[in-house]
C-alpha positions in Angstrom: -131.1 -40.6 -24.6 -132.6 -37.7 -22.7 -130.7 -35.3 -24.9 -132.0 -37.2 -27.9 -135.6 -37.1 -26.6 -135.4 -33.3 -26.1 -133.8 -32.9 -29.6 -136.5 -34.9 -31.3 -139.2 -33.1 -29.4 -137.8 -29.8 -30.6 -137.9 -31.0 -34.2 -134.3 -31.9 -34.8 -134.2 -34.2 -37.8 -130.7 -35.4 -37.2 -131.8 -36.6 -33.7 -134.5 -38.7 -35.3 -131.9 -40.1 -37.7 -129.7 -41.0 -34.8 -132.5 -42.8 -33.1 -133.5 -44.6 -36.3 -129.9 -45.7 -36.9 -129.6 -46.9 -33.3 -132.9 -48.7 -33.1 -133.9 -49.7 -36.6 -132.5 -53.3 -36.2 -134.3 -53.9 -32.9 -137.6 -52.4 -34.1 -137.4 -54.5 -37.3 -136.7 -57.6 -35.2 -139.7 -56.9 -33.0 -142.0 -56.6 -36.0 -140.5 -59.6 -37.8 -140.9 -61.7 -34.7 -144.6 -60.7 -34.5 -145.5 -60.9 -38.2 -142.9 -63.2 -39.9 -143.0 -60.9 -42.9 -140.0 -59.0 -44.0 -142.1 -56.6 -46.1 -144.6 -55.9 -43.4 -141.8 -55.5 -40.8 -140.1 -52.9 -43.0 -143.4 -51.0 -43.5 -144.1 -51.1 -39.7 -140.7 -49.8 -38.9 -141.4 -46.8 -41.2 -144.9 -46.3 -39.7 -143.5 -46.4 -36.1 -140.8 -43.8 -36.8 -143.3 -41.6 -38.7 -145.7 -41.8 -35.8 -142.9 -41.0 -33.3 -142.0 -37.9 -35.4 -145.6 -36.8 -35.9 -146.3 -37.1 -32.2 -143.0 -35.7 -31.0 -144.7 -32.9 -29.2 -146.5 -35.6 -27.0 -143.2 -37.2 -25.9 -142.8 -37.1 -22.2 -139.7 -36.5 -19.9 -141.3 -38.9 -17.4 -140.6 -42.0 -19.5 -137.4 -43.1 -21.3 -137.5 -42.6 -25.1 -137.1 -46.4 -25.6 -140.3 -47.0 -23.6 -142.2 -44.5 -25.6 -140.9 -45.9 -28.8 -141.9 -49.4 -27.7 -145.4 -48.1 -27.0 -145.6 -46.6 -30.5 -144.4 -49.8 -32.0 -147.1 -51.9 -30.2 -149.9 -49.5 -31.2 -148.6 -49.4 -34.8 -148.7 -53.2 -35.0 -152.1 -53.3 -33.4 -153.4 -50.6 -35.8 -152.0 -52.4 -38.9 -153.4 -55.8 -37.8 -156.8 -54.3 -37.1 -156.8 -52.6 -40.4 -155.9 -55.8 -42.2 -158.6 -57.7 -40.4 -161.2 -55.0 -41.3 -160.0 -55.1 -44.9 -160.2 -58.9 -45.1 -163.7 -58.8 -43.7 -164.7 -56.1 -46.2 -163.1 -58.0 -49.1 -165.0 -61.2 -48.0 -168.2 -59.3 -47.9 -167.5 -57.8 -51.3 -166.8 -61.3 -52.7 -170.0 -62.6 -51.3 -171.8 -59.8 -53.0 -170.1 -60.6 -56.3 -171.0 -64.3 -56.0 -174.7 -63.4 -55.4 -174.6 -61.0 -58.3 -173.1 -63.8 -60.5 -175.8 -66.2 -59.5 -178.5 -63.5 -60.2 -177.0 -62.4 -63.6 -175.4 -65.3 -65.5 -174.0 -62.9 -68.1 -171.5 -61.5 -65.6 -168.0 -61.8 -66.8 -166.4 -62.9 -63.6 -167.0 -66.6 -63.0 -166.7 -68.3 -59.7 -163.4 -70.0 -60.7 -161.9 -66.6 -61.7 -163.1 -65.1 -58.4 -161.4 -67.8 -56.5 -158.2 -67.2 -58.4 -158.4 -63.5 -57.7 -159.1 -64.3 -54.0 -156.1 -66.6 -53.9 -153.9 -64.0 -55.5 -155.1 -61.4 -53.1 -154.4 -63.7 -50.1 -150.9 -64.3 -51.4 -150.1 -60.6 -51.7 -148.2 -58.8 -48.9 -150.7 -56.9 -46.7 -149.7 -53.4 -47.9 -149.9 -54.4 -51.5 -153.3 -56.0 -50.9 -154.5 -52.8 -49.2 -153.1 -50.6 -52.0 -154.8 -52.7 -54.6 -158.1 -52.8 -52.7 -158.1 -49.0 -52.2 -157.3 -48.5 -55.9 -159.5 -51.0 -57.6 -162.5 -51.4 -55.2 -162.7 -48.0 -53.6 -161.5 -46.0 -56.6 -158.9 -43.9 -54.7 -156.1 -42.2 -56.6 -152.4 -43.0 -56.1 -152.1 -39.7 -54.2 -155.0 -40.4 -51.9 -153.7 -43.9 -51.2 -150.2 -42.6 -50.5 -151.6 -40.1 -48.0 -153.8 -42.7 -46.3 -151.0 -45.2 -45.9 -148.2 -42.7 -45.4 -146.2 -44.0 -48.3 -145.0 -42.4 -51.5 -147.2 -42.3 -54.7 -144.4 -44.1 -56.5 -144.6 -46.9 -53.9 -148.4 -47.1 -54.5 -147.8 -47.3 -58.3 -145.2 -50.1 -57.7 -147.7 -52.1 -55.5 -150.5 -51.8 -58.1 -148.1 -52.8 -60.9 -147.0 -55.9 -59.0 -150.5 -56.8 -58.0 -151.7 -56.6 -61.6 -148.7 -58.7 -62.7 -149.7 -61.4 -60.2 -153.3 -61.4 -61.3 -152.5 -61.5 -65.1 -150.0 -64.3 -64.5 -152.6 -66.5 -62.8 -155.5 -65.6 -65.0 -153.7 -66.7 -68.1 
């Protein structure tokens, strides 16, 4: 593992692939145990290995690579959970604002029932899809901007938005 650590630190992509192949199952298992979500676990695996690669220059010889990977896994999980909590609070605040606006302006198109349906659909979405949809529809970010912020591909962003809209349309019919 020390050779692998040195190779990753020097920027060797195949060393990262070796580590990924050797540890993917364990990393996925850790995240699945913590989140009970297959989708979120896969996203967190990607985030953890991306963080490892992006911070490879900070890897230390003083600690085994496994320990450093575990630390990255834990911080990745904490970061994602904190982000989800912030997003949920922001979405609730936004919904409160929309409800007040509805009460003040009865000609608004969104009714309270529709808002509850949208809230239920949003709650049922996987966390990353919910985040992508929120960034797209409520914050007005482009697919590229969302992809950069979440470290996923623009095509993945497009797929998340498509799936979110399908869910909303289905329930709003």
